[in-house]
TORKOL-4160 file (C-alpha; in steps of 0.2 Angstrom, whole numbers, padded with zeros to 4 digits, m for minus):
295
<pt num="1" X="m0079" Y="0065" Z="0089"/>
<pt num="2" X="m0095" Y="0054" Z="0087"/>
<pt num="3" X="m0089" Y="0049" Z="0070"/>
<pt num="4" X="m0072" Y="0044" Z="0077"/>
<pt num="5" X="m0080" Y="0033" Z="0090"/>
<pt num="6" X="m0091" Y="0025" Z="0077"/>
<pt num="7" X="m0076" Y="0021" Z="0066"/>
<pt num="8" X="m0067" Y="0014" Z="0082"/>
<pt num="9" X="m0082" Y="0002" Z="0085"/>
<pt num="10" X="m0082" Y="m0003" Z="0067"/>
<pt num="11" X="m0064" Y="m0007" Z="0068"/>
<pt num="12" X="m0066" Y="m0017" Z="0083"/>
<pt num="13" X="m0081" Y="m0027" Z="0076"/>
<pt num="14" X="m0072" Y="m0029" Z="0059"/>
<pt num="15" X="m0056" Y="m0036" Z="0067"/>
<pt num="16" X="m0066" Y="m0047" Z="0079"/>
<pt num="17" X="m0074" Y="m0055" Z="0065"/>
<pt num="18" X="m0058" Y="m0056" Z="0054"/>
<pt num="19" X="m0047" Y="m0062" Z="0068"/>
<pt num="20" X="m0060" Y="m0076" Z="0072"/>
<pt num="21" X="m0066" Y="m0081" Z="0055"/>
<pt num="22" X="m0051" Y="m0076" Z="0044"/>
<pt num="23" X="m0060" Y="m0063" Z="0034"/>
<pt num="24" X="m0071" Y="m0047" Z="0033"/>
<pt num="25" X="m0060" Y="m0033" Z="0040"/>
<pt num="26" X="m0057" Y="m0025" Z="0023"/>
<pt num="27" X="m0075" Y="m0028" Z="0017"/>
<pt num="28" X="m0083" Y="m0021" Z="0033"/>
<pt num="29" X="m0072" Y="m0006" Z="0035"/>
<pt num="30" X="m0072" Y="m0002" Z="0016"/>
<pt num="31" X="m0091" Y="m0002" Z="0016"/>
<pt num="32" X="m0092" Y="0010" Z="0030"/>
<pt num="33" X="m0080" Y="0022" Z="0022"/>
<pt num="34" X="m0089" Y="0021" Z="0006"/>
<pt num="35" X="m0105" Y="0025" Z="0015"/>
<pt num="36" X="m0097" Y="0041" Z="0020"/>
<pt num="37" X="m0095" Y="0046" Z="0002"/>
<pt num="38" X="m0076" Y="0043" Z="0002"/>
<pt num="39" X="m0068" Y="0039" Z="m0015"/>
<pt num="40" X="m0065" Y="0020" Z="m0017"/>
<pt num="41" X="m0046" Y="0021" Z="m0020"/>
<pt num="42" X="m0045" Y="0032" Z="m0004"/>
<pt num="43" X="m0056" Y="0021" Z="0006"/>
<pt num="44" X="m0045" Y="0006" Z="0001"/>
<pt num="45" X="m0029" Y="0015" Z="0005"/>
<pt num="46" X="m0036" Y="0020" Z="0022"/>
<pt num="47" X="m0041" Y="0002" Z="0026"/>
<pt num="48" X="m0025" Y="m0005" Z="0021"/>
<pt num="49" X="m0015" Y="0008" Z="0031"/>
<pt num="50" X="m0026" Y="0003" Z="0047"/>
<pt num="51" X="m0023" Y="m0015" Z="0043"/>
<pt num="52" X="m0004" Y="m0013" Z="0043"/>
<pt num="53" X="m0006" Y="m0011" Z="0062"/>
<pt num="54" X="m0021" Y="m0022" Z="0065"/>
<pt num="55" X="m0014" Y="m0037" Z="0055"/>
<pt num="56" X="0003" Y="m0035" Z="0065"/>
<pt num="57" X="m0007" Y="m0036" Z="0081"/>
<pt num="58" X="m0018" Y="m0050" Z="0075"/>
<pt num="59" X="m0003" Y="m0060" Z="0068"/>
<pt num="60" X="0007" Y="m0059" Z="0085"/>
<pt num="61" X="m0009" Y="m0064" Z="0094"/>
<pt num="62" X="m0012" Y="m0079" Z="0083"/>
<pt num="63" X="0007" Y="m0084" Z="0084"/>
<pt num="64" X="0006" Y="m0083" Z="0103"/>
<pt num="65" X="m0009" Y="m0095" Z="0104"/>
<pt num="66" X="m0002" Y="m0107" Z="0091"/>
<pt num="67" X="m0014" Y="m0104" Z="0077"/>
<pt num="68" X="m0001" Y="m0101" Z="0063"/>
<pt num="69" X="0007" Y="m0113" Z="0050"/>
<pt num="70" X="0023" Y="m0102" Z="0047"/>
<pt num="71" X="0028" Y="m0112" Z="0032"/>
<pt num="72" X="0012" Y="m0107" Z="0023"/>
<pt num="73" X="0014" Y="m0089" Z="0029"/>
<pt num="74" X="0031" Y="m0088" Z="0020"/>
<pt num="75" X="0024" Y="m0096" Z="0004"/>
<pt num="76" X="0009" Y="m0084" Z="0003"/>
<pt num="77" X="0017" Y="m0067" Z="0007"/>
<pt num="78" X="0028" Y="m0065" Z="m0008"/>
<pt num="79" X="0015" Y="m0069" Z="m0022"/>
<pt num="80" X="0002" Y="m0060" Z="m0011"/>
<pt num="81" X="0013" Y="m0045" Z="m0009"/>
<pt num="82" X="0016" Y="m0044" Z="m0028"/>
<pt num="83" X="m0002" Y="m0046" Z="m0032"/>
<pt num="84" X="m0007" Y="m0032" Z="m0019"/>
<pt num="85" X="0006" Y="m0020" Z="m0025"/>
<pt num="86" X="0001" Y="m0022" Z="m0043"/>
<pt num="87" X="m0018" Y="m0021" Z="m0039"/>
<pt num="88" X="m0015" Y="m0005" Z="m0029"/>
<pt num="89" X="m0003" Y="0004" Z="m0041"/>
<pt num="90" X="m0009" Y="0000" Z="m0058"/>
<pt num="91" X="m0025" Y="m0009" Z="m0058"/>
<pt num="92" X="m0036" Y="m0002" Z="m0044"/>
<pt num="93" X="m0045" Y="0010" Z="m0056"/>
<pt num="94" X="m0050" Y="m0003" Z="m0069"/>
<pt num="95" X="m0068" Y="m0010" Z="m0069"/>
<pt num="96" X="m0065" Y="m0025" Z="m0057"/>
<pt num="97" X="m0083" Y="m0027" Z="m0055"/>
<pt num="98" X="m0085" Y="m0037" Z="m0071"/>
<pt num="99" X="m0076" Y="m0052" Z="m0063"/>
<pt num="100" X="m0081" Y="m0049" Z="m0045"/>
<pt num="101" X="m0098" Y="m0059" Z="m0046"/>
<pt num="102" X="m0090" Y="m0074" Z="m0054"/>
<pt num="103" X="m0077" Y="m0074" Z="m0041"/>
<pt num="104" X="m0090" Y="m0073" Z="m0028"/>
<pt num="105" X="m0100" Y="m0087" Z="m0035"/>
<pt num="106" X="m0085" Y="m0098" Z="m0035"/>
<pt num="107" X="m0082" Y="m0093" Z="m0017"/>
<pt num="108" X="m0100" Y="m0096" Z="m0012"/>
<pt num="109" X="m0099" Y="m0114" Z="m0019"/>
<pt num="110" X="m0083" Y="m0116" Z="m0009"/>
<pt num="111" X="m0092" Y="m0110" Z="0007"/>
<pt num="112" X="m0106" Y="m0123" Z="0004"/>
<pt num="113" X="m0093" Y="m0136" Z="0002"/>
<pt num="114" X="m0084" Y="m0131" Z="0018"/>
<pt num="115" X="m0101" Y="m0130" Z="0028"/>
<pt num="116" X="m0106" Y="m0147" Z="0022"/>
<pt num="117" X="m0089" Y="m0155" Z="0025"/>
<pt num="118" X="m0088" Y="m0148" Z="0043"/>
<pt num="119" X="m0106" Y="m0152" Z="0047"/>
<pt num="120" X="m0107" Y="m0170" Z="0041"/>
<pt num="121" X="m0090" Y="m0176" Z="0036"/>
<pt num="122" X="m0079" Y="m0170" Z="0050"/>
<pt num="123" X="m0068" Y="m0182" Z="0059"/>
<pt num="124" X="m0064" Y="m0177" Z="0077"/>
<pt num="125" X="m0047" Y="m0186" Z="0076"/>
<pt num="126" X="m0043" Y="m0182" Z="0058"/>
<pt num="127" X="m0035" Y="m0165" Z="0059"/>
<pt num="128" X="m0018" Y="m0161" Z="0051"/>
<pt num="129" X="m0007" Y="m0150" Z="0061"/>
<pt num="130" X="m0002" Y="m0139" Z="0046"/>
<pt num="131" X="m0010" Y="m0132" Z="0030"/>
<pt num="132" X="0002" Y="m0141" Z="0018"/>
<pt num="133" X="0001" Y="m0128" Z="0004"/>
<pt num="134" X="0013" Y="m0132" Z="m0010"/>
<pt num="135" X="0023" Y="m0118" Z="m0019"/>
<pt num="136" X="0013" Y="m0122" Z="m0035"/>
<pt num="137" X="m0003" Y="m0119" Z="m0026"/>
<pt num="138" X="0003" Y="m0104" Z="m0016"/>
<pt num="139" X="0009" Y="m0093" Z="m0031"/>
<pt num="140" X="m0008" Y="m0092" Z="m0040"/>
<pt num="141" X="m0018" Y="m0091" Z="m0024"/>
<pt num="142" X="m0007" Y="m0077" Z="m0017"/>
<pt num="143" X="m0007" Y="m0067" Z="m0033"/>
<pt num="144" X="m0026" Y="m0068" Z="m0035"/>
<pt num="145" X="m0030" Y="m0065" Z="m0017"/>
<pt num="146" X="m0017" Y="m0050" Z="m0015"/>
<pt num="147" X="m0024" Y="m0042" Z="m0031"/>
<pt num="148" X="m0042" Y="m0044" Z="m0026"/>
<pt num="149" X="m0038" Y="m0037" Z="m0009"/>
<pt num="150" X="m0030" Y="m0021" Z="m0015"/>
<pt num="151" X="m0041" Y="m0018" Z="m0030"/>
<pt num="152" X="m0057" Y="m0021" Z="m0020"/>
<pt num="153" X="m0053" Y="m0015" Z="m0003"/>
<pt num="154" X="m0054" Y="m0032" Z="0005"/>
<pt num="155" X="m0052" Y="m0049" Z="m0002"/>
<pt num="156" X="m0037" Y="m0058" Z="0005"/>
<pt num="157" X="m0047" Y="m0067" Z="0018"/>
<pt num="158" X="m0062" Y="m0071" Z="0008"/>
<pt num="159" X="m0052" Y="m0079" Z="m0006"/>
<pt num="160" X="m0038" Y="m0088" Z="0004"/>
<pt num="161" X="m0048" Y="m0094" Z="0019"/>
<pt num="162" X="m0061" Y="m0104" Z="0009"/>
<pt num="163" X="m0048" Y="m0111" Z="m0003"/>
<pt num="164" X="m0037" Y="m0117" Z="0012"/>
<pt num="165" X="m0052" Y="m0124" Z="0021"/>
<pt num="166" X="m0057" Y="m0134" Z="0006"/>
<pt num="167" X="m0041" Y="m0145" Z="0009"/>
<pt num="168" X="m0046" Y="m0161" Z="0019"/>
<pt num="169" X="m0041" Y="m0163" Z="0036"/>
<pt num="170" X="m0035" Y="m0145" Z="0039"/>
<pt num="171" X="m0038" Y="m0137" Z="0056"/>
<pt num="172" X="m0049" Y="m0121" Z="0054"/>
<pt num="173" X="m0040" Y="m0112" Z="0068"/>
<pt num="174" X="m0023" Y="m0115" Z="0058"/>
<pt num="175" X="m0031" Y="m0108" Z="0042"/>
<pt num="176" X="m0038" Y="m0093" Z="0051"/>
<pt num="177" X="m0022" Y="m0089" Z="0060"/>
<pt num="178" X="m0011" Y="m0092" Z="0045"/>
<pt num="179" X="m0022" Y="m0081" Z="0034"/>
<pt num="180" X="m0023" Y="m0067" Z="0047"/>
<pt num="181" X="m0004" Y="m0067" Z="0050"/>
<pt num="182" X="0001" Y="m0067" Z="0031"/>
<pt num="183" X="m0011" Y="m0052" Z="0028"/>
<pt num="184" X="0002" Y="m0040" Z="0037"/>
<pt num="185" X="0013" Y="m0042" Z="0022"/>
<pt num="186" X="m0001" Y="m0039" Z="0010"/>
<pt num="187" X="m0007" Y="m0024" Z="0019"/>
<pt num="188" X="0011" Y="m0016" Z="0019"/>
<pt num="189" X="0013" Y="m0019" Z="0000"/>
<pt num="190" X="m0004" Y="m0012" Z="m0004"/>
<pt num="191" X="m0001" Y="0003" Z="0006"/>
<pt num="192" X="0015" Y="0007" Z="m0002"/>
<pt num="193" X="0007" Y="0005" Z="m0019"/>
<pt num="194" X="m0007" Y="0017" Z="m0014"/>
<pt num="195" X="0004" Y="0030" Z="m0008"/>
<pt num="196" X="0015" Y="0029" Z="m0024"/>
<pt num="197" X="m0001" Y="0032" Z="m0034"/>
<pt num="198" X="m0012" Y="0043" Z="m0023"/>
<pt num="199" X="0000" Y="0051" Z="m0011"/>
<pt num="200" X="m0002" Y="0054" Z="0008"/>
<pt num="201" X="m0013" Y="0070" Z="0007"/>
<pt num="202" X="m0030" Y="0061" Z="0004"/>
<pt num="203" X="m0029" Y="0050" Z="0019"/>
<pt num="204" X="m0039" Y="0055" Z="0034"/>
<pt num="205" X="m0027" Y="0050" Z="0048"/>
<pt num="206" X="m0040" Y="0052" Z="0062"/>
<pt num="207" X="m0051" Y="0040" Z="0054"/>
<pt num="208" X="m0037" Y="0028" Z="0051"/>
<pt num="209" X="m0032" Y="0030" Z="0069"/>
<pt num="210" X="m0049" Y="0026" Z="0075"/>
<pt num="211" X="m0050" Y="0010" Z="0064"/>
<pt num="212" X="m0033" Y="0005" Z="0071"/>
<pt num="213" X="m0038" Y="0008" Z="0089"/>
<pt num="214" X="m0053" Y="m0003" Z="0087"/>
<pt num="215" X="m0043" Y="m0017" Z="0078"/>
<pt num="216" X="m0029" Y="m0017" Z="0091"/>
<pt num="217" X="m0042" Y="m0020" Z="0105"/>
<pt num="218" X="m0050" Y="m0035" Z="0096"/>
<pt num="219" X="m0035" Y="m0044" Z="0089"/>
<pt num="220" X="m0030" Y="m0053" Z="0105"/>
<pt num="221" X="m0048" Y="m0057" Z="0109"/>
<pt num="222" X="m0051" Y="m0065" Z="0092"/>
<pt num="223" X="m0035" Y="m0075" Z="0092"/>
<pt num="224" X="m0040" Y="m0082" Z="0110"/>
<pt num="225" X="m0057" Y="m0086" Z="0103"/>
<pt num="226" X="m0050" Y="m0096" Z="0088"/>
<pt num="227" X="m0039" Y="m0106" Z="0101"/>
<pt num="228" X="m0054" Y="m0110" Z="0112"/>
<pt num="229" X="m0068" Y="m0114" Z="0099"/>
<pt num="230" X="m0069" Y="m0132" Z="0093"/>
<pt num="231" X="m0063" Y="m0136" Z="0076"/>
<pt num="232" X="m0079" Y="m0142" Z="0069"/>
<pt num="233" X="m0089" Y="m0127" Z="0075"/>
<pt num="234" X="m0076" Y="m0115" Z="0068"/>
<pt num="235" X="m0078" Y="m0124" Z="0051"/>
<pt num="236" X="m0097" Y="m0122" Z="0052"/>
<pt num="237" X="m0095" Y="m0103" Z="0057"/>
<pt num="238" X="m0083" Y="m0099" Z="0043"/>
<pt num="239" X="m0092" Y="m0109" Z="0030"/>
<pt num="240" X="m0109" Y="m0100" Z="0034"/>
<pt num="241" X="m0100" Y="m0083" Z="0034"/>
<pt num="242" X="m0092" Y="m0086" Z="0017"/>
<pt num="243" X="m0109" Y="m0090" Z="0010"/>
<pt num="244" X="m0117" Y="m0075" Z="0018"/>
<pt num="245" X="m0104" Y="m0063" Z="0012"/>
<pt num="246" X="m0103" Y="m0069" Z="m0006"/>
<pt num="247" X="m0122" Y="m0070" Z="m0007"/>
<pt num="248" X="m0123" Y="m0051" Z="m0004"/>
<pt num="249" X="m0111" Y="m0048" Z="m0019"/>
<pt num="250" X="m0121" Y="m0059" Z="m0030"/>
<pt num="251" X="m0138" Y="m0051" Z="m0025"/>
<pt num="252" X="m0132" Y="m0033" Z="m0028"/>
<pt num="253" X="m0125" Y="m0038" Z="m0045"/>
<pt num="254" X="m0138" Y="m0049" Z="m0052"/>
<pt num="255" X="m0155" Y="m0046" Z="m0044"/>
<pt num="256" X="m0162" Y="m0029" Z="m0046"/>
<pt num="257" X="m0177" Y="m0032" Z="m0035"/>
<pt num="258" X="m0171" Y="m0026" Z="m0018"/>
<pt num="259" X="m0187" Y="m0032" Z="m0009"/>
<pt num="260" X="m0182" Y="m0050" Z="m0010"/>
<pt num="261" X="m0165" Y="m0047" Z="m0002"/>
<pt num="262" X="m0171" Y="m0048" Z="0016"/>
<pt num="263" X="m0180" Y="m0065" Z="0013"/>
<pt num="264" X="m0164" Y="m0072" Z="0005"/>
<pt num="265" X="m0153" Y="m0066" Z="0020"/>
<pt num="266" X="m0166" Y="m0073" Z="0032"/>
<pt num="267" X="m0166" Y="m0089" Z="0024"/>
<pt num="268" X="m0147" Y="m0091" Z="0023"/>
<pt num="269" X="m0146" Y="m0085" Z="0041"/>
<pt num="270" X="m0159" Y="m0098" Z="0047"/>
<pt num="271" X="m0149" Y="m0112" Z="0039"/>
<pt num="272" X="m0133" Y="m0106" Z="0046"/>
<pt num="273" X="m0140" Y="m0104" Z="0064"/>
<pt num="274" X="m0148" Y="m0122" Z="0062"/>
<pt num="275" X="m0131" Y="m0129" Z="0057"/>
<pt num="276" X="m0123" Y="m0120" Z="0072"/>
<pt num="277" X="m0136" Y="m0127" Z="0084"/>
<pt num="278" X="m0134" Y="m0145" Z="0076"/>
<pt num="279" X="m0115" Y="m0144" Z="0077"/>
<pt num="280" X="m0116" Y="m0139" Z="0096"/>
<pt num="281" X="m0128" Y="m0153" Z="0100"/>
<pt num="282" X="m0117" Y="m0165" Z="0091"/>
<pt num="283" X="m0101" Y="m0159" Z="0100"/>
<pt num="284" X="m0110" Y="m0161" Z="0117"/>
<pt num="285" X="m0115" Y="m0178" Z="0113"/>
<pt num="286" X="m0098" Y="m0183" Z="0108"/>
<pt num="287" X="m0091" Y="m0175" Z="0124"/>
<pt num="288" X="m0103" Y="m0185" Z="0134"/>
<pt num="289" X="m0098" Y="m0201" Z="0126"/>
<pt num="290" X="m0079" Y="m0196" Z="0126"/>
<pt num="291" X="m0076" Y="m0186" Z="0142"/>
<pt num="292" X="m0057" Y="m0188" Z="0141"/>
<pt num="293" X="m0056" Y="m0180" Z="0123"/>
<pt num="294" X="m0056" Y="m0162" Z="0120"/>
<pt num="295" X="m0064" Y="m0156" Z="0104"/>
């Protein structure tokens, strides 16, 4: 019973982070299941099964609060679903760890770009209403992100969110809401693929139910937070989180001395916190000078 409660809390926290920042449900939940010595394929299947429910709740909540660019959702779900299905049914047992650090390095650099852009180059009146993702851009992005999500237990948000945020003038809340809403189709496709290759008998339904329960509670709260947080602060929060998540992958892959890990994490976290404090003070100054404008 205690384990189920722990899983529910992890599901709640994972969905709260995912729904507010556009990533981390799969990564957080998969890491927990792997810590309990669950096979990677079974862990990924369990997470995606839970995500079928949590992403549906998250998508509905984001749509309700006006955080979604529906055109971009439509353009992402078909290639994303194909990539997720292929990753789950045919490629989940291949050594994807070889490419993982290089993808993480690319995403970390994108995170640095996103952080710097929203910290120093953000214009309060310069946001576009939509994401404006073309079909040519959506096909490779959806295929790669969907494949990474199914084969790695989490990857849709960490890949799509920084790429979309790198587009100038994009509203962070629109990116987060769009990514979370489109993830429902990816979760469904990956789950179907896993059940074709693994069957139903390996899934622990109580654990999946606990993850679902926590995620259902957090989904509307996260969507509301995205609606309320200022765009510039959202960008800084997401950029820092992208850096932190991908730094972990690079450290685990390329640096064997685990004693240096805490110092690097503390350094990244300190810079992130300083950026958040600076952004908040900057927003307060802007509000004092422009009391009639909401930011």
